[in-house]
N, C-alpha and C positions, 0 to 999 in steps of 0.2 A: 504494500500500500504506500510505502514511502515514495516510490518512483512516481506514482500518480500525483501526489501533492507537489512534488518538485517540478513536475511537468507544468502544472497550472501556474506556479510562480514564475517559471522560466518563460512561459508564453506571455504572461502579463508584462514581464520585465522587458522582453525584446520587442514585441509587436505593439504594445499598448502604452509604452512610456511609463511603466509602473515602477521605475527605479526610485524616483523621488515624489513626494507629495508636496507640491509647492502651493500650499494654501495657508490662509490665516484662519485659525480656529479649528477646534476639534470637530465641530458639526460639518464644516465644509470638507475636511479631510475624510471623515467617515462617509460622507455622500460620494466623494470622488472614488474612494475605494469600492464602495457599494456599486457604483455605476460600472467600474471596470470589471467587477465580478459578474454583474448582470450581462455585460457585453460578451465576456468569455463564455458564460453559460449558454447564451443564445447561439454563438458560433459553434459551440460543442453540440448543441441540439440539432443544428442543421447538418453537421457531419454525421451524427448518429442516425438521423432520419434518412439520409441518403443511403447509408449502409443497410438500413432495414428494407428499403425498396428493392435494392439490388440482390438481397439474399433470397434464396428460394424458400 
């Protein structure tokens, strides 16, 4: 399970600019991280759904 978690952080770090949270305030930082997580989950859902259609 460790590899799956590291994959998520690696993906957010490289493709979504998740290295730094450059906001003022904990609420804005929490919102930004939440939006990055939502975007990752939506991208992951699309990939998984494409795989389900192709599988017999």
